N, C-alpha and C positions, 0 to 999 in steps of 0.2 A: 674284189679287194678282200671280201669275206675269205675265199678260199685260200688266199695267200696268208693272210690272218691266222686261219685255221691251221694251215699247215705249218706254219713256224711255231706254234703254240703244241701241236703235236710233236715236232722235232724236240722242241724244249724239253717238253715231258719226258720223251723217252730217254734223251740224253740225261736228264736229271736222275730218271729211276736207274740208267745204267751207271751213273756214278756213285749212286748210294749203294747199290748191289756190290759193285768193284771195291767201294771202301768197307762197308759194312759187314756183307753178307758171305762173300766167299773167303776161302781159306788162303793162307800165304802161299801154299804150293800152287792153288788154281792161278793167283796173280802172275806168280813166275811163269806159268804156262801159258798164261795169256802175253806176257812180257816176250817169251821164246817166240810163240807165234808171231807176233809182230815184226820181230827182227828178221824172222825166217821170209815172211811176205815182202820186207824191204830189201833184203838181200836178193830175193827172185825176181822183184822187179828191176832192180838195177842190172841183174845179168840178163834178163830178156832185152831191156833198154839197149845195153851194150851189143848184143847181137844184132837187134834190128838196125842200129845205127851202122853197124859194119856192113850189113846187107845193101843198105841204102846207100853207102859211101859217104856218108856224112863225117867219119872219123878220118882225119889227114894228120898222118904221122910225119910227114916230111915237113922241115923248118923252113926250107928254102923256097924261094918263087917257084911257081909252076913253069914247065918247058916254054908254054907259048908267052908267057911274061919275060922270060929270059930271052926269046927270040926278039920280042918288041924292043926291049932295052938294049938289045944288041944292035937292033937297025936304027935306033935313034942315036945310039953313040956313032954309028958309021955316018950318019948324016950331020955329026957335029953338034949335037944337043946333049 
């Protein structure tokens, strides 16, 4: 439990120091550069996620039912259901 508490305190201290440095120490130009860097990382992540999703086949562009579903529906209709 003490390790967890120590870790939480360390993370909170680093976050607090980072916030103070961001707000009080660095210039406006540096803040803008940080914001641009964050936006670049977000955009890169989204592009990589899209590429991975398309390779895995998770992205389905068709709006209609799959061919096997269409066949099953036709078979049920032929049986009178």
